[in-house]
C-alpha positions in Angstrom: -5.8 -18.3 6.7 -2.7 -18.7 8.9 -0.6 -16.6 6.4 -3.2 -13.9 6.3 -3.5 -13.8 10.1 0.3 -13.4 10.4 0.3 -10.6 7.8 -2.4 -8.6 9.7 -0.8 -9.2 13.1 2.6 -8.0 11.8 1.0 -4.9 10.3 -1.0 -3.9 13.4 1.9 -4.7 15.7 4.3 -2.5 13.6 1.9 0.5 13.8 1.7 0.2 17.6 5.4 -0.1 18.4 6.4 2.5 15.7 6.0 5.2 18.3 9.2 4.1 20.0 12.3 5.4 18.4 15.5 3.4 18.7 19.1 4.5 18.2 21.3 2.6 15.8 24.8 3.8 16.5 25.3 7.4 17.3 23.5 9.2 14.4 20.8 6.9 13.1 17.3 6.9 14.6 14.7 4.4 13.5 11.2 3.3 14.8 11.0 0.1 16.7 8.6 -1.1 14.0 11.7 -1.6 11.7 12.0 -5.0 13.3 8.5 -6.3 12.4 7.1 -4.3 9.5 9.4 -5.9 6.9 7.9 -9.3 8.0 4.6 -8.1 6.4 6.5 -7.7 3.1 8.0 -11.1 3.4 4.6 -12.6 4.1 3.3 -10.6 1.1 6.0 -12.1 -1.0 4.8 -15.6 0.1 1.2 -14.8 -0.7 2.0 -13.6 -4.2 4.5 -16.4 -4.9 2.2 -19.2 -3.8 -1.4 -17.9 -4.4 -0.9 -15.1 -6.9 -1.5 -11.3 -7.1 -5.3 -11.5 -6.8 -5.1 -13.2 -3.4 -2.3 -10.8 -2.3 -4.6 -7.9 -3.2 -7.4 -9.2 -1.1 -5.1 -9.6 1.9 -3.6 -6.2 1.5 -7.1 -4.6 1.6 -8.0 -6.9 4.6 -4.9 -5.6 6.4 -5.9 -2.1 5.7 -9.5 -2.6 7.0 -8.3 -4.4 10.2 -5.8 -1.6 10.9 -8.5 1.0 10.4 -10.8 -0.8 12.8 -8.0 -0.9 15.4 -7.2 2.8 15.0 -10.9 3.7 15.3 -11.5 1.8 18.5 -8.1 3.0 20.0 -9.4 6.5 19.3 -12.8 5.8 20.9 -11.0 4.2 23.9 -9.0 7.4 24.4 -12.2 9.5 24.5 -13.9 7.4 27.2 -13.6 8.8 30.7 -11.0 7.0 32.8 -11.5 5.6 36.3 -10.7 8.1 39.1 -7.7 6.0 40.2 -6.3 5.5 36.6 -3.2 7.5 35.9 -2.4 6.2 32.4 -4.3 8.6 30.1 -1.2 10.5 28.9 0.7 7.3 28.2 -2.4 5.8 26.4 -2.5 8.9 24.1 1.2 8.8 23.5 1.2 5.2 22.4 -2.2 4.9 20.7 -3.2 8.5 19.9 -2.5 8.9 16.2 -2.5 12.3 14.6 -4.4 12.6 11.3 -1.2 13.4 9.4 0.7 10.4 10.7 -2.3 8.2 10.1 -2.6 9.3 6.5 1.1 8.9 6.0 1.0 5.3 7.4 -2.0 4.3 5.3 -0.7 5.8 2.1 2.7 4.3 2.5 1.3 0.9 3.3 -1.1 0.7 0.4 1.4 2.1 -2.2 4.3 0.0 -1.0 2.4 -3.3 -0.5 0.7 -3.2 -4.0 4.0 -2.2 -5.7 5.7 -5.1 -3.9 3.1 -7.6 -4.9 3.0 -6.4 -8.6 6.8 -6.5 -9.0 6.9 -10.0 -7.4 4.2 -11.2 -9.7 5.7 -9.8 -12.9 9.2 -10.9 -12.0 8.0 -14.5 -11.5 7.0 -14.6 -15.2 10.2 -12.9 -16.4 12.3 -15.4 -14.4 10.0 -18.4 -15.3 9.7 -19.2 -11.7 13.4 -19.4 -11.0 15.6 -17.4 -8.7 13.1 -16.7 -5.9 15.7 -14.6 -4.1 15.8 -12.1 -7.0 12.0 -11.6 -6.8 11.8 -11.3 -3.0 14.7 -8.8 -2.8 13.8 -7.0 -6.0 10.1 -6.5 -5.0 11.2 -5.4 -1.5 13.6 -2.8 -2.9 10.7 -1.2 -4.9 7.9 -1.7 -2.3 9.9 -0.7 0.8 11.5 2.2 -1.1 8.1 3.6 -2.0 6.6 2.9 1.4 9.5 4.7 3.2 9.5 7.7 0.8 5.7 8.2 0.9 5.4 7.8 4.7 8.3 10.0 5.7 7.4 12.7 3.1 3.7 12.9 4.1 4.4 12.7 7.8 7.3 15.1 8.2 7.8 17.4 5.1 7.6 21.0 6.1 8.7 20.2 9.7 12.1 20.4 11.3 12.1 16.6 11.7 12.1 16.1 7.9 15.3 14.8 6.4 15.5 12.9 3.1 18.3 10.7 4.6 15.8 9.1 6.9 14.1 7.6 3.8 17.4 6.0 2.9 17.9 4.7 6.5 14.4 3.1 6.5 14.9 1.7 3.0 18.3 0.1 3.7 17.3 -1.4 7.0 14.1 -3.0 5.7 15.8 -4.4 2.7 18.6 -5.8 4.8 16.0 -7.7 6.9 14.5 -9.1 3.7 17.9 -10.3 2.5 18.7 -11.9 5.9 15.3 -13.7 5.9 15.7 -15.1 2.4 16.6 -18.7 3.6 13.5 -18.7 5.8 11.3 -17.4 2.9 12.5 -20.2 0.8 11.5 -22.8 3.4 8.1 -21.3 3.9 7.4 -21.0 0.1 8.5 -24.5 -0.6 6.4 -25.9 2.3 3.3 -24.1 1.3 3.6 -25.0 -2.4 3.8 -28.6 -1.3 0.9 -28.5 1.1 -1.4 -26.3 -0.9 -0.4 -27.7 -4.3 -0.3 -24.2 -5.6 2.3 -22.3 -7.5 0.6 -19.2 -9.1 1.7 -17.7 -12.4 -0.2 -14.5 -13.2 -0.2 -14.6 -17.0 -3.3 -12.5 -17.2 -3.9 -10.4 -14.1 -5.0 -6.9 -13.5 -2.7 -4.9 -11.3 -5.4 -2.4 -10.6 -5.6 -2.3 -6.7 -9.4 -1.9 -6.9 -10.1 -4.7 -9.4 -12.2 -7.6 -8.2 -11.4 -9.8 -11.3 -9.8 -13.2 -10.8 -6.5 -13.9 -12.5 -6.6 -16.2 -15.6 -3.8 -18.6 -15.4 
């Protein structure tokens, strides 16, 4: 429950603070969410490693649903008439007013990237026989974050002056770097949860269909 709550919190927080762009050096521009969104992938790695792909799949869809609820009510809040003395409507719309295109890009990137991350993590655990956790966390992130960044930036900006393929690389490298830096922390969390939960999932027979409701047979 705690791991799931942290996953959903990171996801929603990232989508809120993503509207702020930060400068890295003189030529690289990234969203502020670059600091927190990779944490959802790290938590996704923990879920898959400890509990298996089937549970990670449930949490990914739960995160999607919670984010959709947040976006819906943020939109409703923007439609409600403000008090006569309130001067924050434009700021509210700037921070919480999602355009349909950006919303679609965010949702598509999240689902594709998260499911790819979990599937690679699950399959690599079998291939490595449960050893070399670092190779699984980093390898799954390279695939998942790469797809996430490519899908989001392409859908959100292609056909506009703001689109530049190099932005995909910037996002990808930055998110992967955070995953690498967090590897020692990931080891501690995984080892702690395996000990407490007495769970160390190996998905010998699992469907990687995102829409499947079947339990894994271990």
